[in-house]
N, CA, C, O and CB atoms as a CASP TS submission, in Angstrom:
PFRMAT TS
TARGET T0000
AUTHOR 0000-0000-0000
METHOD Language model
MODEL 1
PARENT N/A
ATOM      1  N   MET     1      11.350 -10.470   6.904  1.00  0.00           N
ATOM      2  CA  MET     1      10.237  -9.599   6.590  1.00  0.00           C
ATOM      3  C   MET     1      10.630  -8.723   5.393  1.00  0.00           C
ATOM      4  O   MET     1      11.709  -8.132   5.368  1.00  0.00           O
ATOM      5  CB  MET     1       9.839  -8.729   7.825  1.00  0.00           C
ATOM      6  N   THR     2       9.745  -8.657   4.421  1.00  0.00           N
ATOM      7  CA  THR     2       9.981  -7.838   3.235  1.00  0.00           C
ATOM      8  C   THR     2       9.381  -6.459   3.431  1.00  0.00           C
ATOM      9  O   THR     2       8.273  -6.329   3.952  1.00  0.00           O
ATOM     10  CB  THR     2       9.394  -8.507   1.980  1.00  0.00           C
ATOM     11  N   GLU     3      10.097  -5.441   3.021  1.00  0.00           N
ATOM     12  CA  GLU     3       9.582  -4.070   3.096  1.00  0.00           C
ATOM     13  C   GLU     3       9.153  -3.624   1.708  1.00  0.00           C
ATOM     14  O   GLU     3       9.835  -3.882   0.716  1.00  0.00           O
ATOM     15  CB  GLU     3      10.652  -3.097   3.680  1.00  0.00           C
ATOM     16  N   TYR     4       8.007  -2.950   1.655  1.00  0.00           N
ATOM     17  CA  TYR     4       7.470  -2.418   0.405  1.00  0.00           C
ATOM     18  C   TYR     4       7.342  -0.909   0.514  1.00  0.00           C
ATOM     19  O   TYR     4       6.998  -0.380   1.571  1.00  0.00           O
ATOM     20  CB  TYR     4       6.100  -3.059   0.070  1.00  0.00           C
ATOM     21  N   ALA     5       7.619  -0.225  -0.573  1.00  0.00           N
ATOM     22  CA  ALA     5       7.382   1.218  -0.632  1.00  0.00           C
ATOM     23  C   ALA     5       5.876   1.431  -0.742  1.00  0.00           C
ATOM     24  O   ALA     5       5.220   0.842  -1.601  1.00  0.00           O
ATOM     25  CB  ALA     5       8.146   1.886  -1.842  1.00  0.00           C
ATOM     26  N   VAL     6       5.333   2.274   0.128  1.00  0.00           N
ATOM     27  CA  VAL     6       3.907   2.606   0.106  1.00  0.00           C
ATOM     28  C   VAL     6       3.781   4.098  -0.166  1.00  0.00           C
ATOM     29  O   VAL     6       4.406   4.920   0.505  1.00  0.00           O
ATOM     30  CB  VAL     6       3.198   2.213   1.456  1.00  0.00           C
ATOM     31  N   VAL     7       2.972   4.433  -1.150  1.00  0.00           N
ATOM     32  CA  VAL     7       2.736   5.827  -1.517  1.00  0.00           C
ATOM     33  C   VAL     7       1.514   6.320  -0.763  1.00  0.00           C
ATOM     34  O   VAL     7       0.468   5.671  -0.772  1.00  0.00           O
ATOM     35  CB  VAL     7       2.545   5.987  -3.058  1.00  0.00           C
ATOM     36  N   LEU     8       1.644   7.465  -0.112  1.00  0.00           N
ATOM     37  CA  LEU     8       0.522   8.143   0.540  1.00  0.00           C
ATOM     38  C   LEU     8       0.237   9.383  -0.286  1.00  0.00           C
ATOM     39  O   LEU     8       1.062  10.294  -0.359  1.00  0.00           O
ATOM     40  CB  LEU     8       0.836   8.504   2.054  1.00  0.00           C
ATOM     41  N   GLU     9      -0.927   9.415  -0.905  1.00  0.00           N
ATOM     42  CA  GLU     9      -1.240  10.464  -1.867  1.00  0.00           C
ATOM     43  C   GLU     9      -2.561  11.141  -1.505  1.00  0.00           C
ATOM     44  O   GLU     9      -3.568  10.476  -1.265  1.00  0.00           O
ATOM     45  CB  GLU     9      -1.304   9.887  -3.294  1.00  0.00           C
ATOM     46  N   GLN    10      -2.539  12.474  -1.468  1.00  0.00           N
ATOM     47  CA  GLN    10      -3.758  13.222  -1.168  1.00  0.00           C
ATOM     48  C   GLN    10      -4.486  13.561  -2.466  1.00  0.00           C
ATOM     49  O   GLN    10      -3.887  14.070  -3.413  1.00  0.00           O
ATOM     50  CB  GLN    10      -3.431  14.513  -0.373  1.00  0.00           C
ATOM     51  N   SER    11      -5.782  13.272  -2.495  1.00  0.00           N
ATOM     52  CA  SER    11      -6.578  13.574  -3.688  1.00  0.00           C
ATOM     53  C   SER    11      -7.116  15.000  -3.610  1.00  0.00           C
ATOM     54  O   SER    11      -6.985  15.667  -2.584  1.00  0.00           O
ATOM     55  CB  SER    11      -7.744  12.564  -3.842  1.00  0.00           C
ATOM     56  N   ASP    12      -7.712  15.452  -4.687  1.00  0.00           N
ATOM     57  CA  ASP    12      -8.227  16.821  -4.757  1.00  0.00           C
ATOM     58  C   ASP    12      -9.292  17.113  -3.702  1.00  0.00           C
ATOM     59  O   ASP    12      -9.444  18.259  -3.278  1.00  0.00           O
ATOM     60  CB  ASP    12      -8.796  17.079  -6.128  1.00  0.00           C
ATOM     61  N   ASP    13     -10.028  16.086  -3.276  1.00  0.00           N
ATOM     62  CA  ASP    13     -11.081  16.307  -2.278  1.00  0.00           C
ATOM     63  C   ASP    13     -10.552  16.278  -0.844  1.00  0.00           C
ATOM     64  O   ASP    13     -11.326  16.413   0.103  1.00  0.00           O
ATOM     65  CB  ASP    13     -12.167  15.261  -2.437  1.00  0.00           C
ATOM     66  N   GLY    14      -9.235  16.101  -0.678  1.00  0.00           N
ATOM     67  CA  GLY    14      -8.616  16.118   0.644  1.00  0.00           C
ATOM     68  C   GLY    14      -8.430  14.747   1.268  1.00  0.00           C
ATOM     69  O   GLY    14      -7.746  14.628   2.285  1.00  0.00           O
ATOM     70  N   SER    15      -9.019  13.712   0.690  1.00  0.00           N
ATOM     71  CA  SER    15      -8.840  12.371   1.242  1.00  0.00           C
ATOM     72  C   SER    15      -7.443  11.852   0.902  1.00  0.00           C
ATOM     73  O   SER    15      -6.790  12.332  -0.024  1.00  0.00           O
ATOM     74  CB  SER    15      -9.925  11.406   0.702  1.00  0.00           C
ATOM     75  N   TRP    16      -7.011  10.871   1.667  1.00  0.00           N
ATOM     76  CA  TRP    16      -5.682  10.294   1.480  1.00  0.00           C
ATOM     77  C   TRP    16      -5.806   8.853   1.018  1.00  0.00           C
ATOM     78  O   TRP    16      -6.699   8.123   1.448  1.00  0.00           O
ATOM     79  CB  TRP    16      -4.860  10.375   2.782  1.00  0.00           C
ATOM     80  N   TRP    17      -4.899   8.453   0.138  1.00  0.00           N
ATOM     81  CA  TRP    17      -4.885   7.110  -0.413  1.00  0.00           C
ATOM     82  C   TRP    17      -3.513   6.492  -0.207  1.00  0.00           C
ATOM     83  O   TRP    17      -2.492   7.170  -0.323  1.00  0.00           O
ATOM     84  CB  TRP    17      -5.259   7.124  -1.907  1.00  0.00           C
ATOM     85  N   ALA    18      -3.494   5.207   0.098  1.00  0.00           N
ATOM     86  CA  ALA    18      -2.244   4.469   0.277  1.00  0.00           C
ATOM     87  C   ALA    18      -2.230   3.299  -0.693  1.00  0.00           C
ATOM     88  O   ALA    18      -3.217   2.575  -0.823  1.00  0.00           O
ATOM     89  CB  ALA    18      -2.080   3.975   1.749  1.00  0.00           C
ATOM     90  N   TYR    19      -1.108   3.121  -1.370  1.00  0.00           N
ATOM     91  CA  TYR    19      -0.946   1.978  -2.263  1.00  0.00           C
ATOM     92  C   TYR    19       0.536   1.663  -2.400  1.00  0.00           C
ATOM     93  O   TYR    19       1.396   2.513  -2.170  1.00  0.00           O
ATOM     94  CB  TYR    19      -1.583   2.258  -3.654  1.00  0.00           C
ATOM     95  N   ALA    20       0.810   0.427  -2.778  1.00  0.00           N
ATOM     96  CA  ALA    20       2.187  -0.008  -3.013  1.00  0.00           C
ATOM     97  C   ALA    20       2.331  -0.348  -4.492  1.00  0.00           C
ATOM     98  O   ALA    20       1.635  -1.238  -4.981  1.00  0.00           O
ATOM     99  CB  ALA    20       2.563  -1.239  -2.111  1.00  0.00           C
ATOM    100  N   PRO    21       3.204   0.327  -5.207  1.00  0.00           N
ATOM    101  CA  PRO    21       3.370   0.045  -6.638  1.00  0.00           C
ATOM    102  C   PRO    21       3.680  -1.424  -6.939  1.00  0.00           C
ATOM    103  O   PRO    21       3.344  -1.918  -8.015  1.00  0.00           O
ATOM    104  CB  PRO    21       4.472   0.907  -7.197  1.00  0.00           C
ATOM    105  N   ASP    22       4.313  -2.117  -6.005  1.00  0.00           N
ATOM    106  CA  ASP    22       4.680  -3.512  -6.228  1.00  0.00           C
ATOM    107  C   ASP    22       3.553  -4.493  -5.933  1.00  0.00           C
ATOM    108  O   ASP    22       3.683  -5.687  -6.204  1.00  0.00           O
ATOM    109  CB  ASP    22       5.866  -3.857  -5.388  1.00  0.00           C
ATOM    110  N   ILE    23       2.437  -3.997  -5.375  1.00  0.00           N
ATOM    111  CA  ILE    23       1.316  -4.868  -5.020  1.00  0.00           C
ATOM    112  C   ILE    23       0.053  -4.315  -5.675  1.00  0.00           C
ATOM    113  O   ILE    23      -0.744  -3.652  -5.012  1.00  0.00           O
ATOM    114  CB  ILE    23       1.143  -4.973  -3.462  1.00  0.00           C
ATOM    115  N   PRO    24      -0.135  -4.575  -6.952  1.00  0.00           N
ATOM    116  CA  PRO    24      -1.287  -4.022  -7.665  1.00  0.00           C
ATOM    117  C   PRO    24      -2.615  -4.471  -7.052  1.00  0.00           C
ATOM    118  O   PRO    24      -2.768  -5.622  -6.645  1.00  0.00           O
ATOM    119  CB  PRO    24      -1.235  -4.428  -9.129  1.00  0.00           C
ATOM    120  N   GLY    25      -3.560  -3.549  -6.995  1.00  0.00           N
ATOM    121  CA  GLY    25      -4.901  -3.873  -6.532  1.00  0.00           C
ATOM    122  C   GLY    25      -5.149  -3.674  -5.058  1.00  0.00           C
ATOM    123  O   GLY    25      -6.302  -3.687  -4.627  1.00  0.00           O
ATOM    124  N   VAL    26      -4.099  -3.488  -4.264  1.00  0.00           N
ATOM    125  CA  VAL    26      -4.283  -3.245  -2.833  1.00  0.00           C
ATOM    126  C   VAL    26      -4.174  -1.749  -2.608  1.00  0.00           C
ATOM    127  O   VAL    26      -3.124  -1.151  -2.841  1.00  0.00           O
ATOM    128  CB  VAL    26      -3.232  -4.031  -1.966  1.00  0.00           C
ATOM    129  N   ILE    27      -5.263  -1.148  -2.154  1.00  0.00           N
ATOM    130  CA  ILE    27      -5.323   0.303  -1.974  1.00  0.00           C
ATOM    131  C   ILE    27      -6.273   0.602  -0.826  1.00  0.00           C
ATOM    132  O   ILE    27      -7.210  -0.157  -0.576  1.00  0.00           O
ATOM    133  CB  ILE    27      -5.783   1.025  -3.286  1.00  0.00           C
ATOM    134  N   SER    28      -6.037   1.692  -0.136  1.00  0.00           N
ATOM    135  CA  SER    28      -6.950   2.099   0.933  1.00  0.00           C
ATOM    136  C   SER    28      -7.054   3.613   0.953  1.00  0.00           C
ATOM    137  O   SER    28      -6.130   4.320   0.552  1.00  0.00           O
ATOM    138  CB  SER    28      -6.473   1.566   2.311  1.00  0.00           C
ATOM    139  N   GLY    29      -8.169   4.089   1.416  1.00  0.00           N
ATOM    140  CA  GLY    29      -8.392   5.525   1.520  1.00  0.00           C
ATOM    141  C   GLY    29      -8.888   5.887   2.902  1.00  0.00           C
ATOM    142  O   GLY    29      -9.488   5.067   3.596  1.00  0.00           O
ATOM    143  N   ALA    30      -8.628   7.140   3.300  1.00  0.00           N
ATOM    144  CA  ALA    30      -9.047   7.614   4.616  1.00  0.00           C
ATOM    145  C   ALA    30      -8.923   9.133   4.663  1.00  0.00           C
ATOM    146  O   ALA    30      -8.529   9.773   3.688  1.00  0.00           O
ATOM    147  CB  ALA    30      -8.201   6.955   5.743  1.00  0.00           C
ATOM    148  N   GLY    31      -9.264   9.685   5.804  1.00  0.00           N
ATOM    149  CA  GLY    31      -9.214  11.127   5.980  1.00  0.00           C
ATOM    150  C   GLY    31      -7.844  11.679   6.325  1.00  0.00           C
ATOM    151  O   GLY    31      -7.596  12.874   6.161  1.00  0.00           O
ATOM    152  N   THR    32      -6.944  10.812   6.805  1.00  0.00           N
ATOM    153  CA  THR    32      -5.589  11.243   7.157  1.00  0.00           C
ATOM    154  C   THR    32      -4.586  10.249   6.567  1.00  0.00           C
ATOM    155  O   THR    32      -4.939   9.101   6.295  1.00  0.00           O
ATOM    156  CB  THR    32      -5.416  11.355   8.713  1.00  0.00           C
ATOM    157  N   PRO    33      -3.339  10.684   6.369  1.00  0.00           N
ATOM    158  CA  PRO    33      -2.345   9.743   5.854  1.00  0.00           C
ATOM    159  C   PRO    33      -2.093   8.575   6.806  1.00  0.00           C
ATOM    160  O   PRO    33      -1.869   7.447   6.365  1.00  0.00           O
ATOM    161  CB  PRO    33      -1.043  10.467   5.585  1.00  0.00           C
ATOM    162  N   GLU    34      -2.129   8.842   8.096  1.00  0.00           N
ATOM    163  CA  GLU    34      -1.896   7.786   9.079  1.00  0.00           C
ATOM    164  C   GLU    34      -2.981   6.723   9.003  1.00  0.00           C
ATOM    165  O   GLU    34      -2.697   5.526   9.052  1.00  0.00           O
ATOM    166  CB  GLU    34      -1.834   8.372  10.491  1.00  0.00           C
ATOM    167  N   GLU    35      -4.233   7.173   8.881  1.00  0.00           N
ATOM    168  CA  GLU    35      -5.341   6.229   8.805  1.00  0.00           C
ATOM    169  C   GLU    35      -5.301   5.452   7.486  1.00  0.00           C
ATOM    170  O   GLU    35      -5.599   4.258   7.462  1.00  0.00           O
ATOM    171  CB  GLU    35      -6.684   6.968   8.952  1.00  0.00           C
ATOM    172  N   ALA    36      -4.938   6.118   6.402  1.00  0.00           N
ATOM    173  CA  ALA    36      -4.819   5.426   5.114  1.00  0.00           C
ATOM    174  C   ALA    36      -3.753   4.340   5.191  1.00  0.00           C
ATOM    175  O   ALA    36      -3.942   3.244   4.663  1.00  0.00           O
ATOM    176  CB  ALA    36      -4.481   6.425   3.986  1.00  0.00           C
ATOM    177  N   LYS    37      -2.637   4.640   5.845  1.00  0.00           N
ATOM    178  CA  LYS    37      -1.566   3.650   5.998  1.00  0.00           C
ATOM    179  C   LYS    37      -2.034   2.481   6.856  1.00  0.00           C
ATOM    180  O   LYS    37      -1.757   1.325   6.536  1.00  0.00           O
ATOM    181  CB  LYS    37      -0.313   4.297   6.621  1.00  0.00           C
ATOM    182  N   SER    38      -2.736   2.773   7.932  1.00  0.00           N
ATOM    183  CA  SER    38      -3.253   1.723   8.802  1.00  0.00           C
ATOM    184  C   SER    38      -4.243   0.833   8.058  1.00  0.00           C
ATOM    185  O   SER    38      -4.196  -0.391   8.176  1.00  0.00           O
ATOM    186  CB  SER    38      -3.919   2.334  10.036  1.00  0.00           C
ATOM    187  N   ARG    39      -5.129   1.447   7.300  1.00  0.00           N
ATOM    188  CA  ARG    39      -6.099   0.674   6.527  1.00  0.00           C
ATOM    189  C   ARG    39      -5.411  -0.139   5.431  1.00  0.00           C
ATOM    190  O   ARG    39      -5.867  -1.226   5.077  1.00  0.00           O
ATOM    191  CB  ARG    39      -7.149   1.603   5.911  1.00  0.00           C
ATOM    192  N   PHE    40      -4.320   0.393   4.901  1.00  0.00           N
ATOM    193  CA  PHE    40      -3.566  -0.355   3.898  1.00  0.00           C
ATOM    194  C   PHE    40      -3.050  -1.654   4.502  1.00  0.00           C
ATOM    195  O   PHE    40      -3.094  -2.704   3.861  1.00  0.00           O
ATOM    196  CB  PHE    40      -2.394   0.488   3.349  1.00  0.00           C
ATOM    197  N   HIS    41      -2.561  -1.582   5.740  1.00  0.00           N
ATOM    198  CA  HIS    41      -2.089  -2.798   6.415  1.00  0.00           C
ATOM    199  C   HIS    41      -3.208  -3.830   6.488  1.00  0.00           C
ATOM    200  O   HIS    41      -2.985  -5.013   6.232  1.00  0.00           O
ATOM    201  CB  HIS    41      -1.571  -2.470   7.836  1.00  0.00           C
ATOM    202  N   GLY    42      -4.407  -3.381   6.837  1.00  0.00           N
ATOM    203  CA  GLY    42      -5.546  -4.295   6.911  1.00  0.00           C
ATOM    204  C   GLY    42      -5.887  -4.900   5.564  1.00  0.00           C
ATOM    205  O   GLY    42      -6.138  -6.101   5.466  1.00  0.00           O
ATOM    206  N   ALA    43      -5.896  -4.073   4.521  1.00  0.00           N
ATOM    207  CA  ALA    43      -6.181  -4.571   3.178  1.00  0.00           C
ATOM    208  C   ALA    43      -5.106  -5.555   2.723  1.00  0.00           C
ATOM    209  O   ALA    43      -5.405  -6.556   2.071  1.00  0.00           O
ATOM    210  CB  ALA    43      -6.285  -3.404   2.187  1.00  0.00           C
ATOM    211  N   LEU    44      -3.866  -5.266   3.070  1.00  0.00           N
ATOM    212  CA  LEU    44      -2.765  -6.150   2.692  1.00  0.00           C
ATOM    213  C   LEU    44      -2.881  -7.498   3.399  1.00  0.00           C
ATOM    214  O   LEU    44      -2.611  -8.538   2.798  1.00  0.00           O
ATOM    215  CB  LEU    44      -1.416  -5.496   3.018  1.00  0.00           C
ATOM    216  N   ASP    45      -3.278  -7.486   4.667  1.00  0.00           N
ATOM    217  CA  ASP    45      -3.474  -8.746   5.390  1.00  0.00           C
ATOM    218  C   ASP    45      -4.530  -9.612   4.706  1.00  0.00           C
ATOM    219  O   ASP    45      -4.340 -10.817   4.542  1.00  0.00           O
ATOM    220  CB  ASP    45      -3.882  -8.470   6.847  1.00  0.00           C
ATOM    221  N   LEU    46      -5.645  -8.993   4.307  1.00  0.00           N
ATOM    222  CA  LEU    46      -6.700  -9.739   3.610  1.00  0.00           C
ATOM    223  C   LEU    46      -6.193 -10.290   2.278  1.00  0.00           C
ATOM    224  O   LEU    46      -6.489 -11.428   1.915  1.00  0.00           O
ATOM    225  CB  LEU    46      -7.930  -8.839   3.375  1.00  0.00           C
ATOM    226  N   TYR    47      -5.437  -9.484   1.564  1.00  0.00           N
ATOM    227  CA  TYR    47      -4.886  -9.911   0.274  1.00  0.00           C
ATOM    228  C   TYR    47      -3.937 -11.094   0.455  1.00  0.00           C
ATOM    229  O   TYR    47      -3.970 -12.046  -0.325  1.00  0.00           O
ATOM    230  CB  TYR    47      -4.152  -8.744  -0.413  1.00  0.00           C
ATOM    231  N   ARG    48      -3.102 -11.031   1.472  1.00  0.00           N
ATOM    232  CA  ARG    48      -2.162 -12.127   1.737  1.00  0.00           C
ATOM    233  C   ARG    48      -2.896 -13.417   2.065  1.00  0.00           C
ATOM    234  O   ARG    48      -2.479 -14.498   1.650  1.00  0.00           O
ATOM    235  CB  ARG    48      -1.221 -11.759   2.885  1.00  0.00           C
ATOM    236  N   GLU    49      -3.996 -13.303   2.814  1.00  0.00           N
ATOM    237  CA  GLU    49      -4.800 -14.485   3.133  1.00  0.00           C
ATOM    238  C   GLU    49      -5.353 -15.117   1.858  1.00  0.00           C
ATOM    239  O   GLU    49      -5.326 -16.338   1.704  1.00  0.00           O
ATOM    240  CB  GLU    49      -5.954 -14.114   4.089  1.00  0.00           C
ATOM    241  N   GLU    50      -5.853 -14.285   0.947  1.00  0.00           N
ATOM    242  CA  GLU    50      -6.387 -14.796  -0.318  1.00  0.00           C
ATOM    243  C   GLU    50      -5.286 -15.431  -1.165  1.00  0.00           C
ATOM    244  O   GLU    50      -5.501 -16.473  -1.784  1.00  0.00           O
ATOM    245  CB  GLU    50      -7.071 -13.669  -1.105  1.00  0.00           C
ATOM    246  N   LEU    51      -4.127 -14.817  -1.194  1.00  0.00           N
ATOM    247  CA  LEU    51      -3.006 -15.398  -1.937  1.00  0.00           C
ATOM    248  C   LEU    51      -2.635 -16.765  -1.371  1.00  0.00           C
ATOM    249  O   LEU    51      -2.392 -17.710  -2.123  1.00  0.00           O
ATOM    250  CB  LEU    51      -1.788 -14.459  -1.896  1.00  0.00           C
ATOM    251  N   ALA    52      -2.594 -16.865  -0.047  1.00  0.00           N
ATOM    252  CA  ALA    52      -2.211 -18.118   0.602  1.00  0.00           C
ATOM    253  C   ALA    52      -3.190 -19.244   0.254  1.00  0.00           C
ATOM    254  O   ALA    52      -2.782 -20.395   0.100  1.00  0.00           O
ATOM    255  CB  ALA    52      -2.145 -17.929   2.123  1.00  0.00           C
ATOM    256  N   LYS    53      -4.474 -18.914   0.130  1.00  0.00           N
ATOM    257  CA  LYS    53      -5.483 -19.925  -0.203  1.00  0.00           C
ATOM    258  C   LYS    53      -5.222 -20.557  -1.565  1.00  0.00           C
ATOM    259  O   LYS    53      -5.590 -21.708  -1.802  1.00  0.00           O
ATOM    260  CB  LYS    53      -6.878 -19.306  -0.182  1.00  0.00           C
ATOM    261  N   THR    54      -4.597 -19.817  -2.443  1.00  0.00           N
ATOM    262  CA  THR    54      -4.330 -20.326  -3.792  1.00  0.00           C
ATOM    263  C   THR    54      -2.862 -20.709  -3.992  1.00  0.00           C
ATOM    264  O   THR    54      -2.430 -20.992  -5.109  1.00  0.00           O
ATOM    265  CB  THR    54      -4.731 -19.285  -4.826  1.00  0.00           C
ATOM    266  N   GLY    55      -2.104 -20.714  -2.897  1.00  0.00           N
ATOM    267  CA  GLY    55      -0.706 -21.120  -2.969  1.00  0.00           C
ATOM    268  C   GLY    55       0.233 -20.071  -3.531  1.00  0.00           C
ATOM    269  O   GLY    55       1.337 -20.391  -3.970  1.00  0.00           O
ATOM    270  N   HIS    56      -0.200 -18.823  -3.520  1.00  0.00           N
ATOM    271  CA  HIS    56       0.635 -17.745  -4.051  1.00  0.00           C
ATOM    272  C   HIS    56       1.206 -16.888  -2.920  1.00  0.00           C
ATOM    273  O   HIS    56       0.749 -16.945  -1.779  1.00  0.00           O
ATOM    274  CB  HIS    56      -0.175 -16.868  -5.022  1.00  0.00           C
ATOM    275  N   GLU    57       2.195 -16.110  -3.264  1.00  0.00           N
ATOM    276  CA  GLU    57       2.823 -15.193  -2.311  1.00  0.00           C
ATOM    277  C   GLU    57       2.814 -13.784  -2.881  1.00  0.00           C
ATOM    278  O   GLU    57       2.530 -13.576  -4.061  1.00  0.00           O
ATOM    279  CB  GLU    57       4.272 -15.638  -1.981  1.00  0.00           C
ATOM    280  N   LEU    58       3.127 -12.830  -2.032  1.00  0.00           N
ATOM    281  CA  LEU    58       3.254 -11.454  -2.504  1.00  0.00           C
ATOM    282  C   LEU    58       4.383 -11.360  -3.525  1.00  0.00           C
ATOM    283  O   LEU    58       5.358 -12.107  -3.438  1.00  0.00           O
ATOM    284  CB  LEU    58       3.508 -10.488  -1.320  1.00  0.00           C
ATOM    285  N   PRO    59       4.263 -10.459  -4.485  1.00  0.00           N
ATOM    286  CA  PRO    59       5.351 -10.271  -5.443  1.00  0.00           C
ATOM    287  C   PRO    59       6.573  -9.672  -4.748  1.00  0.00           C
ATOM    288  O   PRO    59       6.450  -9.104  -3.663  1.00  0.00           O
ATOM    289  CB  PRO    59       4.899  -9.366  -6.609  1.00  0.00           C
ATOM    290  N   PRO    60       7.729  -9.793  -5.354  1.00  0.00           N
ATOM    291  CA  PRO    60       8.922  -9.209  -4.737  1.00  0.00           C
ATOM    292  C   PRO    60       8.832  -7.686  -4.676  1.00  0.00           C
ATOM    293  O   PRO    60       8.161  -7.045  -5.484  1.00  0.00           O
ATOM    294  CB  PRO    60      10.175  -9.624  -5.508  1.00  0.00           C
ATOM    295  N   SER    61       9.516  -7.147  -3.711  1.00  0.00           N
ATOM    296  CA  SER    61       9.598  -5.695  -3.563  1.00  0.00           C
ATOM    297  C   SER    61      10.688  -5.181  -4.489  1.00  0.00           C
ATOM    298  O   SER    61      11.847  -5.581  -4.385  1.00  0.00           O
ATOM    299  CB  SER    61       9.883  -5.287  -2.080  1.00  0.00           C
ATOM    300  N   ARG    62      10.300  -4.284  -5.402  1.00  0.00           N
ATOM    301  CA  ARG    62      11.272  -3.754  -6.362  1.00  0.00           C
ATOM    302  C   ARG    62      11.349  -2.240  -6.348  1.00  0.00           C
ATOM    303  O   ARG    62      12.293  -1.662  -6.887  1.00  0.00           O
ATOM    304  CB  ARG    62      10.932  -4.221  -7.748  1.00  0.00           C
ATOM    305  N   THR    63      10.369  -1.592  -5.739  1.00  0.00           N
ATOM    306  CA  THR    63      10.290  -0.132  -5.782  1.00  0.00           C
ATOM    307  C   THR    63      11.018   0.484  -4.597  1.00  0.00           C
ATOM    308  O   THR    63      10.894   0.010  -3.468  1.00  0.00           O
ATOM    309  CB  THR    63       8.827   0.329  -5.799  1.00  0.00           C
ATOM    310  N   ARG    64      11.758   1.515  -4.852  1.00  0.00           N
ATOM    311  CA  ARG    64      12.397   2.327  -3.816  1.00  0.00           C
ATOM    312  C   ARG    64      11.911   3.749  -3.997  1.00  0.00           C
ATOM    313  O   ARG    64      11.472   4.129  -5.083  1.00  0.00           O
ATOM    314  CB  ARG    64      13.967   2.245  -3.888  1.00  0.00           C
ATOM    315  N   SER    65      11.988   4.524  -2.951  1.00  0.00           N
ATOM    316  CA  SER    65      11.541   5.914  -3.063  1.00  0.00           C
ATOM    317  C   SER    65      12.618   6.846  -2.531  1.00  0.00           C
ATOM    318  O   SER    65      13.513   6.446  -1.787  1.00  0.00           O
ATOM    319  CB  SER    65      10.214   6.131  -2.300  1.00  0.00           C
ATOM    320  N   ALA    66      12.497   8.083  -2.933  1.00  0.00           N
ATOM    321  CA  ALA    66      13.407   9.122  -2.468  1.00  0.00           C
ATOM    322  C   ALA    66      12.645  10.436  -2.451  1.00  0.00           C
ATOM    323  O   ALA    66      11.693  10.628  -3.208  1.00  0.00           O
ATOM    324  CB  ALA    66      14.680   9.217  -3.372  1.00  0.00           C
ATOM    325  N   VAL    67      13.066  11.316  -1.598  1.00  0.00           N
ATOM    326  CA  VAL    67      12.500  12.659  -1.540  1.00  0.00           C
ATOM    327  C   VAL    67      13.539  13.601  -2.123  1.00  0.00           C
ATOM    328  O   VAL    67      14.708  13.566  -1.739  1.00  0.00           O
ATOM    329  CB  VAL    67      12.105  13.069  -0.068  1.00  0.00           C
ATOM    330  N   VAL    68      13.109  14.438  -3.046  1.00  0.00           N
ATOM    331  CA  VAL    68      14.028  15.396  -3.651  1.00  0.00           C
ATOM    332  C   VAL    68      13.537  16.808  -3.374  1.00  0.00           C
ATOM    333  O   VAL    68      12.332  17.051  -3.301  1.00  0.00           O
ATOM    334  CB  VAL    68      14.163  15.153  -5.176  1.00  0.00           C
ATOM    335  N   SER    69      14.449  17.714  -3.225  1.00  0.00           N
ATOM    336  CA  SER    69      14.113  19.122  -3.020  1.00  0.00           C
ATOM    337  C   SER    69      14.166  19.842  -4.356  1.00  0.00           C
ATOM    338  O   SER    69      15.058  19.597  -5.168  1.00  0.00           O
ATOM    339  CB  SER    69      15.075  19.789  -1.998  1.00  0.00           C
ATOM    340  N   VAL    70      13.200  20.737  -4.583  1.00  0.00           N
ATOM    341  CA  VAL    70      13.193  21.518  -5.826  1.00  0.00           C
ATOM    342  C   VAL    70      13.027  22.987  -5.513  1.00  0.00           C
ATOM    343  O   VAL    70      12.997  23.813  -6.425  1.00  0.00           O
ATOM    344  CB  VAL    70      12.072  21.047  -6.770  1.00  0.00           C
TER
END
């Protein structure tokens, strides 16, 4: 199983968005970070199904993340 870094980002209107820098075009939004992450899983499943239909796979995972204190 490949792990991808997923960014959970809050927009100015308070909604939350989830996306993976290594998987362009797959994004989800919701009212909470947990729901955005859950919806991202659903969007990713649909994307993988479409890739499989054309004989393609997900791109490799290249992004890592870290939390820094300032």
